[in-house]
N, C-alpha and C positions, 0 to 999 in steps of 0.2 A: 705314466711319465712323472718324476719329480718337478715340483713346482719352480719357478724362475730363481727364487733365493737359495733353494737347495742346488739347483743346477750351478749358479754361481761360486758357491763354496767348494762343489765338486771340482769344477775348473781350475778356482785358484790352488786347492791341494794338488791336483794333477802337476800343474805348472810348477809349484814349489818344491814337488818331489822329483823333478824331472821324469815323470811317467808319460808313456805314449797316450795320445789322445784318446785311443780306443779304449783306453782303461775306464771312462765314463761308462760304458757298456757294463764293464764288470761292476763297476759299483752298483748300478741299476738291479742286474740280475742277482748278485750275490752278497752284495754289502747291505742293501735297504732291506732286503727280507730279514738278516740277521738283525738288524735294528728293531724291526717290529718284533721279532722273537724276544730280544733283551727287554724292550718296553712292556710287552705282555707279561713276561716273567717278573718284571719288577711291580706291576700292577696286582699280579695274582698273588704275591708273597705279601705284598704292602710294607716294604722294608727294603733296605740296602742290598743288592744283590751282586754276587762276586762272579765274574765270568772270566774263566781261563782260555787260554788260546795257546794250543799245542802245535808244533810244527818242526820239523827237522831245518838244518841250516838252508837259506835260500828259499825257503816257502814264501816269505814275505809276511810273517807274523808281525812285525814293526808296522808295516803298511797298513795293513788291517785294522791293527789297534789306533793308528792315528786317524785312520777315515773313521771308525766307529766312535771315538772319542770326541773328534771334532763336530760330526752331524748331531750325536745326542746332545752334547752341550748346546749347539747353537740353534737347533732346528726341533728338538724334541724336549726342550726344557729340562733336561734330565742332567744334573750335574754329575760328570762321570772323570773320575780319576783313573789314572793308568801308569803302571808301572811294569818293567821287564823283570825278570828272574835274574838276570845280568845285573839288576841293579844291588842285588842283594848278596855278591860275592863276598866271601871273607876278606880282610883286607890281606896285602901280602905278606905281613909280618905273622896273620895269623893262619896262612896256609903255610908258611914255612915251618911253623911250629908244629901243625898238623903232619906236615912231611916227614918230621923228624921223630914224631911220635908214632906215627902209623905206618906210611909208606911215603917214599920219595915223588911217587907221582901224582899225589896230591897237593902238590905246589901248584900244578897246572890248573888254573880255574876252568869251572865248566860243569864237572860231573856232580850228580848228587853227594854232598858232604863237603862241598865247597861253597856253600851259601849259608847265610846267616838267617834261617828259615823263622827264628823266633822275632828277629827283627822284622820279617816279612809279616807275621801274624799280627805284630804290634801296630803295625800302619794300617793292617786292614782294619783292626780293630778300633783305633782312631777314627779313622775315615768313615766308618758306618755308625759311629757315637757321636763325633763331634757336634757341639751346637753351634748355633749361628755365628759366635764371636771367636769360635776356636780355629786354630790353623794347624795342618798336619805336614810335616815336612817328609817328602818322598825321597828315599835314598837314591844315591846317584854313585855311578861308576865309571872312573876314567881309565879305559882301556890301553889308552897311548902310555900311562905310567903304572898300568897294571896295579892301580890300588883305589881305594875308596875316595870318593870326593869329599873333602873337609866338611863337616855338619852345617856350618854356616854357608854353605853355597848350594846346598839341597834346595830342590824347587819346593815352593810352599803350595799346599791346596788350601783354600778358604771354606770353612763350614763343613757340612755333612754331605758325601758323596751317596748318590742315589744308585749309582753303578760304579763297581770297581772293576777294570780290566787287569788281569795278571798274565802277561805274554812270556813263553819261554820254550825250549826245545824240549824240555822233558816236562811241562807241567802236566800233571795228571798221570805221570808213567807209574807202573805197577811193577812191585819186585819179582824178581823170577826164581823158581824152586831152585834148593840147594843143588839138586844134582844137574842142573842147567850150568852152573858155575865150575863144574869140576875141571873141564876142559878150557884151555884158550881159544879165544876166537879168532884172534890175529896175530900178527908178529909182534906188535907191541905187549900185549899179555903175556904171549910165550917167551920173549926175552927180558921184560923187565917186571912182570909179575908171573914168575913160573909157579910161586906157591899159591897163588889165588888170594893174597892179604888184600890187595887194592880193590879188586872186583867184588869180594864178600863183604868189605866195608862200605862200597858203594851200596851194594844191595842191602845191606843192614838199614842204612839211612833211609832208603826207598820204604822200606818195612816200618820205620818208627817216626822220625821227626817229619819226613817228606809226607808220610800216608797222613799225618795228622793236619799237615799245611794243605795239602790237596784237597782234605775234607771240608776246608771253607768254601769251596766253589760250590755253587748254585746251578753252572752249567758250564759243559767243557765244548770248546769248538776245537774241532781237529782239521789242520791243514793237512791233507795226506799227500805226501811226496810219491813219484812211481816207484822208487827203487831204492836202495842204499847207494847203488852205483851213479844213480842221478843226483843224489845229494853230494857225492864227491865231485862230479863233474861242475855241478854249480859252485861248490866253494872253491874248485880250483880257478874257474872262470872269473870269480869274485876277487881273486888275488891277483888275477891277470890284470883285471881293471884296476886295482887299487895301485899296482906297480906302474901302469901308464898314467894315472893321474899324479902319482907322485914325481915321476920323470917330468910331467909338464910343470908341477909346482916349482919344481927344483930348478927348471930352466926359466922360469918367470921370475925367480926370486934372486937373480944375479946381485942386483943391487938392493937386496934384504937389508943389511946394514944402514944404508942410507934412510931406511924408515924406522930403524932404532930397535931392529929385532934381528933374530936370526931362525931360518928354517927348521922346523921342528923335524927330527928323526923319526922315522917310520919304518918298522921293520916289515920287509917283504919275506914271505916264504917261497921257495921254489916248490916245484909239483910233488918232490920225493916228502917234503917238510909239511905239505899239506895233507899228504896221505898219511903220515906219522900223526898230525894232529887230528885228523878226523878218526883215528882208531882209539882216541881216549873216549869218544861218544858212540862208537859203533854199536856197541852192545847194548845200550839202552835204546839208540834209535831203532834199531832192528826189532827190539821187543815193542817199543810202540807203533811201528809200522804192524806189526802181527797182530796185536791185542787192542788197541785203542780204536780203530774204525768201527768195531760192534759195540762200544762201548760209549764213544762220544755222544754228546746230546745233537750237536751238528756237525756233520762231515762234508767238509770240501775237497774235492780232487783236484791237485794241483798238476797239471800236464807237464810235459817236457819242456814247453816253452814258455812256462810259468802263467799260463792262464788259469783262471778257477772257474770250477764248475758251479752250476747252482747248487745251493746248500741242501743237503739232505737231512731232515729233521728225525730223529728218533723219538717214538712214540715213548711217553714218560710212564713210568709205573706211578699206579696211584698209592699216595702216602695217606697215612692215618690223620683223620681231620679233627682238629682240636678245637675248641671254641673256648677263649678265655675271656671271662666277665671280672670286671674291676669296676665296683660300685662305687668307690670314693678313691678317685686314681690321683693320690697326692704324691709326692716327689719320691717316696722310698717304693710305694706299691708301683708307682709306673718306670722306676729303673729296675725293679725286679722283673717285670712282665717283658721289657724290651731286651734287657740280657738273656731271658730266658728263651724268648723267641730266635734269637741270634745263635744262642748255642745249640739250639736243638733243629737243625735243618730238615732230619729226617722226618718231621710232622708238618702238616700243612695248616698253619696256624690263622685264626680269624679272632680279631679281637673286639669286645664292646667295654667302653669305659665311659664312665660319667665323671663331670669335673668335680673337684672336691671342694665342694661349696654345700651349704643347708645339710650340717652333718645329720641331724635328726630325720629330716626329710629324705634324705640318701639312704640311710640304712634301713628305714621303715618302708620307702616307696619305692625301691628300685625296681622290683618286679613289676610294679603298676607302670613305671615310666617305660619298661621294655614290653609291654603288652602286646603291641602291635609290631614289634621288632622283627622283619622278615627272616634274620639269620634263625631267629629261635625257632621256625618253622621248618629247618632244615635238618637232614639227618646228620649226625656227628657221632664219631667214635669215641669222644670224652669231652667230658665240660670240667674246667679247670677254673674255680672261683675263688675270689678272694673274701676275707673274712667280715668284709660288709657286704656281701650280697646274700640276699634272702633265697637259699636254694630250694628251701621247702615251696614256697609259692611260685617260684620260677618253675619248677616241675608240677605244682598243681595248675597254672595258667596255661601250660603247654604239654599236655599228656604224651605228646609224640615223644619226649625226652624223660619219661616216666621211667624208661629200661637204659638208658643211657648212663654209663659209669660216670661217676663224678669225684672229684678230689678238691676239698676245702683246704686252702691256704691260709694258715693264721698268722699274718703279720703281728697282730696283736690279739687281745681278747677284752671285751667289754667289762669282764669281772673284774680286773686288775687295775682298772683306770682310778686314779685317786677320786675320793668320794667328793671332793670341794671342786672338781671341775663341773661347772653347771651344765654342759651340753650332755653330760652322762648321769643326771640324776632320774632317769626312767628306767624301769626295767625291760622296756622294750628292746634296745639294743642287745642286751644280754639274751634275752629270747631267741631273737634272730640268730645270735652266734649259736645257741644251742639247739634248734632246730635245725640249722644248716648242718651242724655237726652230725647229728641223727641221720639226717637225710642222705649224706654223703657216703660214698664207699671207702674213702679214706680221708683221715685228718691229718694235715701237716702241720707243725708246730716249728717256728725258727729257732726256738731255744727249749731247753728242758724247763726253764724257768716259766716262760710263756704256758707250757703245757701243764705244769703242776699247778700254776695260778688259775688255769682254768679250770680243772677238775677240783681243786679247793672252792673256786666260786661257785660251781654249780652245785657241789655237795651243801654250800650254806644258803643257797637259794632253796635246795630241796626242803631243807630243814625248815624254812620259813613258809613253805606253801601247805596249805590247809589238808589237803588230800588229794588222791588222784596220781601219785607219783609211780610211774611203772618200774614194776621190779627189773633190777639189772640194766637200767639205762646208762649209768657212768660206766660200768664193766662193757657195754656193747661200744662205746665210742673210744675207750683205752685199747679195746683189742683192735681197733682199725687206725690207731694215731701211731706217729712217730716224729722225731725229730729230724727236719731237714732245713739248714740255714739258707738265707739269702746269700749267694755268693759274694765274694768281694771280688770287685773289679780286677782282672789281671794287670791291667795298666799302671795299677798303684803300687804292684809290687816291684820293688826297687832293685836295680841291677848294681852290684859292686861299683862299677864304674861310676855310676850317677850318685852313689853315696858320697864317694870321695871329691866330686866335683863341687866346689865351694861357690862356684859363679852364680847358679840360682839363688842360692840361699843369700849371697851378698845383696842381690839385687831387689829381692823381697824384704830384707831384715835392715837392710843398710840406713834405710832412712828413720830407723826408730831413735830411741835415745843415744845419747854419745857412750861410748865403751867407756869402762874405767880402763886406766893405764894397766895394760899387760893382762887385764883378762875380758873374756869374751862373756856376754850375758847369757843365762841358759834361756832358751827360746821355749816357750810355753804355749800351746794351742789348745782353745776351748772351742768345739764344734758341735752345736746343739740346735734346734729350734729355740727361739727366743720366747720361752714360755715358763711359766713358774715351776711346771714339773721337771724342767732339766735344771732346777737349783741354781739361778742367777744369784739368789742371797746367800747361798753357800761358796759361791765361787768368790764375791765381793770379800767375804769373812775371810778365805784363804789368801786373797791378794793382799788384804790389810795385814794378814799375818806375815807372811812373806816380806812385805815393807817393812814390819817391825822387827824381823830378824835380821834386816839389813843385806837379803838374798839380791844379788846382781842377776837380773832377769827382764826379758821382754816377753810381751803377751800379744798373742794373734787371737781375736775374738771372731770366730766365723758362725755361720748358721743364718736361718730365714728368719726373719722380722717381721711382725704383723702391726695392725695400726696400734695397738696398745702394748708399747714396750715396757718390761717389768721395770720399776723403779731402782732395782739394784744394777741393771745394765747401764741406766742412765748415769748412775753414780760412779760406776766405773769409768764411762767414757771422760768424766771430769776429773775425777780423783786420780786416775792412772795415766793422764795424757802423757806424761813421760814416759810410760813403760809401753803404751800401745803401738803398733806397728799396722795392726788392721782391726778394723770395726765394722764389721758387716758381710753381707754375703757376697761370695766369691764370683765374679761375674761369669765364669765358665768353669767348666769340671776339670779342664786341664790347671786352669790356675788355683784350683781348689786343692788338686794333687800335688802341686807345686809346693803350695804352703806347708800341706801335712809333711811332704819329704823334704824339705829344709828345717823341721823343728827338731827340737831335742825330747819333748815331754806332750804326750796327750793327756789333758786333764778332764775327767769327769765328775761331775757333781749331781748328776740325775738323781732324782727319785724316783723315775719311772721309766724304765729302760727294758725291752722285750729282747732285743739281739744284740745292742750294742756296735750297730754297722760302722758307723762314725770312728768310734776307737778301733775297732777292726781294720779298717781303712788307713788309719793313722800307724798302726803297729806294722801292719805291711809295708807302709812307705818309710819305717825306719824309727818312729817315736817309741820312746817308753812309756808304758800305761801308768797311770796314776788314777785309781778309780776306788770307788766307795764299795765297801763289804755289804752290798745289797743288790736286790732284783738279781740280773742274769751274770754280773761280774764274778762272782765267785766261782762259777762253772767256766768261766772263760779264762782266768788268768789264776796263776799261784799265789799264795798269801803274800809273797813279797812285794807286790804290786798294788797290794790293796790295804787302804786305809780303814780303819774302825767305822761302822755306821753308829753315831751317836744320837740319832732320833733328833729330837727337839733341841739338843744342847750344839748348836751350831759353833759357838767358839770352841768346844772341845774338840768337835770333827776338823775344824779349821786347822787345829794345832797339830792334830795327827797329819793330815794333809800336807801341811807345809814343812813338818820335819822330814816326810818322806821324798818331797819335791827336792829340798835342801840338801839330802843325802846325794842327789843326781849331780849336784856341783862338784863334790868330791871324787866319787867314782860311778859311773852310769852303770845303773843294771843291764844285765845281759837283754838282748830283745827274745821275747817269747816267740815261739812258731806258730804263725798263725796260717801256715801254708794248705792246711786242712780245709780252710774257708775259701780257697781260691775258685774261681769258676773253673778253672782247668781241673781241679781236685772233684769239684761237684757235678759237672756236667755229666760224667757217664751215671752217676746214681740218680741224677733227675732223669735220665733217658730211660734207665732200666724202671725206675717207678712210674714213669708214663705207660710204658709198654704193658708192665706187671697191670696197671688199672684198666687198662684197653682190654686186657685179655681175662679181665674180672679175678684178678690172683690178688688184689689187694688184702682182702679180710684173711685170707689164710698165710700171708707172707709173714706178718709180723707180730711178735709175742708180745706181752702184757709187760713184761720186765723193762722199766723205764731205761736202762742203759743199752739194751738191745735196740731202741727206738731210734739211736743217734744215727745220723746220716752220714757222720765222719767219724774218724778213729777217736779212741779214747785218748 
């Protein structure tokens, strides 16, 4: 029996929803076991889980989602967001356009192809990656006016969701074979879709965008209706009840005008109209009733009187087990692993990470820190370790892992750090990188510059060592290495409509310096760690040169600061107070992306950059890159975006950079295409590589030619 507090919540919900009192027994025998299933799933995956709820019209999907969300939030301390597939309907204007372009039946909302599934994926992604201060707007659709609710009126979810519920009549639906589409299924298809154009379009959507969308699900719950005829019966009864409710409301609203309003018109369908309406959904509903009961993770049978059976839980197939080790879990490393785990649900992930402190100790002592770690005693199908992990020692301390395939992901390499950085003045960090690269079955670099600088550094190290260098060591590592970038978060790629909306930009940049009459200032973003290797002295020189040229600009300085702020940045804060609109770390990822998306130019002055992820994110958000001709940048962008690397001649370099920036005030360069770096583009490549590693195919899959190592198109 549930405790008093849970019982009180259940009773309140039953009363609010106008349900019979005996529904409390349904909650106890059906809904509470599902809550335990969801909580166990969340605990096992150690991340946000997405749970789909499928059920034909009238099966009680919305009621089930309501009870699950309320109980999970209030009594299992599990922040839960919930929305319906109905909330994702295309706007009326979008469906009208679709009806003109494809088929008139697509003006009717409901079937696959009439939802904005990209919006759904963005909402799910925001909910599961949000920080404590972030807010996610949940879409809403007003069926009374057959259109989407204005954005400002969408409900808001605070922070990160641990569970996301997605309910809908076709959630998890599978496409049919082409042969099944040849003949019409009902009168609607025979008379209004005789050529099959509409049903083929709907089926193709299930094959493409909806398949990807439903792939976000970690678990599928199905409320199984007894039959298609029962679905029609329930929908007809629902319409009769709506007609009765409308009549009562109309009778009680005779004096409506006295209260300052008018009764809202409600369209009621007669029985024939209901039959035609249901025909839109009959094909996909019948397919769900036939195929999903054996595929759903949780099956609940719905009787003719709407009562629910106890849940039937399907045994889950075993997924490949991957242990991810991050020995110095700084921001970029943490974001990479979190995004990777989210994008690869086909694997069972477990993570060991150490805080990004005490660099010298972390890189040399992580294997010792984890000496008694129980997870390292278990069986794994794959080890995935970051560049700071001492893989050779890990395998030495844990012989059970000696034959477990391992991938080493090189966010950076210790051979390419600037020599003046005091924490890298020992050869030990380099040796950890080298030993791990030799021990791993595959070595992944986030850029070709990273890869080349690693091999150059190893070669120079070998030349300094007195003797005992194994023949072919470099060739061994090269043969199993490739380039696979850290993906750019799909949330940052801007839609055209968002780019044309100036409101967010004015809100962020409007508090800056006064605009010159008739001219809008060029908006420049600099986003990097506040350390000397990111070139803050060069940034100061460029801003001074822009001022000397009387360029009209604003500047936003983003990035993580530390106890010791470079003197050049302090000078910028005072000398360019009239130009600065932001000086410091953005409080949330959402606001960070807003700054990028509202700027014109992303400027880099880095002396040390292995992938340039911040610049790639800014370009994805709509910024023109202005970058130095060193490190990774020449492999990322064509020459027109690159200013010369002038070495120690900082004034000369500043003049080149300022001239390139100044030209953007006259005619902006076109945005370079960085779609190949998106998470959507790289996810299948990561998946294939992980599977290859598990099957021990890494060594024979990749050739030595550097360009063939690229994990993305040329």
